[in-house]
Structure formats: C-alpha cells, structure tokens
C-alpha positions as CSV (number, residue, x, y, z in Angstrom):
1,M,114.6,297.7,117.8
2,T,112.9,298.3,114.4
3,T,113.5,295.6,111.8
4,F,113.6,296.9,108.2
5,A,112.2,295.0,105.2
6,E,114.7,293.2,103.0
7,T,115.1,293.9,99.3
8,S,113.7,290.4,98.4
9,E,110.5,291.1,100.5
10,L,110.0,294.4,98.9
11,E,110.4,293.0,95.4
12,A,108.1,290.1,96.1
13,G,105.4,292.6,97.0
14,L,105.6,294.6,93.8
15,E,102.8,292.8,92.0
16,W,100.5,293.3,95.0
17,I,101.4,297.0,95.0
18,L,100.6,297.3,91.3
19,S,97.2,295.5,91.8
20,A,95.8,298.5,93.7
21,P,92.5,299.9,92.5
22,K,92.8,302.0,89.4
23,D,89.8,304.3,89.6
24,A,88.3,304.2,93.1
25,G,90.2,303.5,96.3
26,V,90.2,304.4,99.9
27,V,92.0,307.0,102.0
28,E,93.6,305.0,104.8
29,L,95.3,307.6,106.8
30,V,95.4,311.5,107.1
31,V,98.6,312.9,108.7
32,R,99.4,316.5,109.5
33,R,103.0,317.7,110.1
34,P,102.5,320.7,112.4
35,R,106.3,321.2,112.7
36,R,109.4,319.5,111.4
37,D,109.7,315.8,112.6
38,E,106.2,316.0,114.2
39,R,103.2,314.0,113.0
40,E,99.5,314.1,114.0
41,V,97.2,311.3,112.7
42,L,93.8,313.0,112.0
43,D,90.3,311.8,112.2
44,E,89.5,314.6,109.7
45,G,91.8,317.0,107.7
46,H,90.8,320.0,105.7
47,L,92.4,320.5,102.3
48,D,92.7,324.1,101.1
49,P,94.0,325.5,97.8
50,L,96.1,328.2,99.6
51,V,97.6,326.2,102.4
52,G,97.3,322.5,101.5
53,L,96.3,320.5,104.6
54,Q,95.3,322.9,107.2
55,G,97.7,323.0,110.1
56,D,100.4,321.3,108.2
57,D,103.8,323.1,107.9
58,W,103.9,322.7,104.1
59,L,103.6,326.5,103.6
60,A,106.5,327.4,105.9
61,R,108.6,324.4,104.7
62,A,108.0,325.2,101.0
63,S,108.8,328.9,101.5
64,A,112.1,328.1,103.2
65,A,113.1,325.7,100.4
66,S,112.2,327.9,97.5
67,P,114.9,330.4,96.2
68,D,112.3,333.2,96.0
69,G,110.5,332.3,99.2
70,V,107.3,331.5,97.4
71,P,105.9,328.0,98.0
72,D,105.2,325.8,95.0
73,P,101.5,324.9,95.1
74,D,102.5,321.7,93.0
75,T,104.0,320.3,96.2
76,Q,101.1,321.0,98.6
77,V,100.0,317.5,99.4
78,T,101.8,314.1,99.2
79,L,100.1,310.8,98.6
80,I,101.6,307.4,99.1
81,S,100.4,303.9,98.6
82,R,99.3,302.2,101.7
83,R,100.4,299.0,100.1
84,V,104.0,300.3,99.8
85,M,103.9,301.4,103.4
86,E,102.6,298.0,104.5
87,L,105.6,296.4,102.9
88,L,108.0,298.9,104.4
89,S,106.5,298.6,107.8
90,P,103.7,296.3,108.9
91,D,103.5,298.4,112.0
92,R,100.9,301.0,110.9
93,E,101.9,303.3,113.9
94,R,105.2,303.9,112.0
95,W,103.6,304.9,108.7
96,P,103.4,308.7,109.5
97,L,107.2,308.8,109.8
98,A,107.2,308.7,106.0
99,G,106.1,312.3,106.1
100,D,103.2,312.1,103.6
101,Q,99.7,313.5,104.3
102,L,97.4,311.0,102.5
103,Y,98.0,307.3,102.6
104,V,95.8,305.7,100.0
105,D,94.8,302.4,98.4
106,L,94.9,303.5,94.8
107,D,97.3,302.9,91.8
108,L,99.5,305.9,91.9
109,T,101.6,305.0,88.7
110,P,102.0,307.8,86.2
111,E,100.3,305.5,83.6
112,N,97.1,305.5,85.8
113,L,97.4,309.0,87.2
114,P,99.4,311.3,84.7
115,P,100.0,314.9,85.7
116,G,96.8,316.9,85.5
117,T,94.6,314.0,86.6
118,R,92.0,315.1,89.1
119,L,91.1,313.1,92.2
120,R,88.3,313.5,94.7
121,A,89.6,312.7,98.1
122,G,86.7,312.9,100.5
123,G,85.2,316.3,99.8
124,A,88.2,317.8,98.2
125,I,89.5,317.8,94.6
126,L,93.2,317.4,94.0
127,A,95.2,317.6,90.8
128,V,98.2,315.4,90.3
129,T,101.4,317.4,89.6
130,E,104.6,316.6,87.7
131,E,107.0,317.3,90.6
132,P,108.8,314.0,91.4
133,H,108.5,312.8,95.0
134,T,111.6,311.0,96.3
135,G,112.9,309.6,99.5
136,C,115.5,311.4,101.5
137,A,118.1,310.6,104.3
138,K,115.3,310.7,106.9
139,F,113.3,308.1,104.9
140,T,116.3,305.9,104.8
141,E,116.9,306.3,108.5
142,R,113.2,305.5,109.3
143,F,112.7,302.6,106.8
144,G,116.1,301.3,105.9
145,S,118.5,301.3,102.9
146,A,116.5,298.5,101.1
147,A,113.4,300.8,101.3
148,I,115.2,303.8,99.8
149,R,116.7,301.7,97.0
150,F,113.2,300.2,96.3
151,V,111.4,303.5,96.1
152,N,114.1,305.7,94.6
153,G,115.6,303.2,92.1
154,Q,114.9,303.4,88.4
155,Q,111.8,301.2,88.6
156,G,110.6,302.7,91.9
157,R,110.7,306.2,90.4
158,A,109.0,305.1,87.2
159,L,106.2,303.6,89.3
160,R,106.0,306.4,91.8
161,L,106.5,304.0,94.7
162,R,107.6,306.9,96.9
163,G,104.3,308.5,96.1
164,M,103.4,311.7,94.4
165,Y,102.6,315.3,94.8
166,A,99.2,317.0,94.2
167,R,97.8,320.4,94.6
168,V,94.4,321.2,96.1
169,V,91.9,322.5,93.4
170,E,88.7,322.5,95.5
171,P,88.7,322.6,99.3
172,G,87.1,320.0,101.4
173,A,87.4,317.6,104.3
174,V,89.0,314.2,104.1
175,R,88.8,311.4,106.6
176,P,90.3,307.9,106.9
177,G,87.7,305.5,105.1
178,D,86.7,308.2,102.6
179,P,86.8,307.2,98.9
180,I,89.5,308.6,96.7
181,T,88.4,308.5,93.0
182,K,89.8,309.4,89.7
183,L,87.6,312.0,88.0
C-alpha cells in the first residue's frame, strides 16, 4: 500500500524546493507517455518542435482536448521539479505517474522563469509558456489529497509547484544527467 505525504511534510520541504538552482540544473528523468496511463522512462528522448517529445501522445491528446482539434504547441512538454516529486514520493519509481516528461532540478518559479524564457535541455531549446499546469483527479489518486492541495493551492500555483509547460523551439536529444540551463 502506498503511503502519501502529509501536509506538514510537504510544507516543511518548501524552503528546500525553493533552493533549487536558478540558472543551471540537471535533467533527472525523461518520461514518454505512449498512450493514456502508460509511461516509459527513457535513456534518451528527442524533442521536436512539431510533436514535442517523440513517441509521446501529446499530439493526439492535445488534439482531442482542443475545440478545433488543433493541438496547442504551448502545452507540448511539461517540466516538474524533482524536489517536489521527492517530497510527494521518495520512491522514484512512482515519479512517472505524475505524467510529466522532464523531471528537473531547477527553480521553476515564474520569477525565475517567466513566460518566454528559453531553456537548453540537453541538445534542445525550450521556451517557457504562460499556460498554467495544474494537478487533476489522477494526480490526487496517485499522490494524495495533501499533494493536490500543496501544488494547486494559491501558493502552489504561484510557485508553479505542479510544474510548467514549455514548447520546443529547437530540436535535440535530452538524457537524464544532461544540464538544463537558462539562456
């Protein structure tokens, strides 16, 4: 049985989350979602301006969710703080359940990475977008009600604790252990 983090544990870790590197961090995990509710942890992913993470179902998922059937490139790739994930689940094997593609050790707050900021992740260039990234019912089911309140609450949203969206500007490969740097 999975034990979920308590609110007090999450709040106690906020200072540690906010002490993440500001300008240069590390890609910890690259995860592809080939189909709904499936995850593949990759040794190497390829980011592409047309499809996001190659082999990921973002294109099909985004098209189905869009009223006009056209996927929004501003939601191609999601990044989440590995520090947030470590607090939500010390079992790294469970991290991909969050549904993000890049798990990074970098300060993702809007003050550090406002929309338009460019990031080099491995060999690819990403641009931070304005679209808010929030947790859903599946996130609650997988990480608990304290987790969803932590990331989706007023402070959590203001700090982007659930992570952020980016679009691919220049294609390239990205691997765990690659640097992620603010340009």
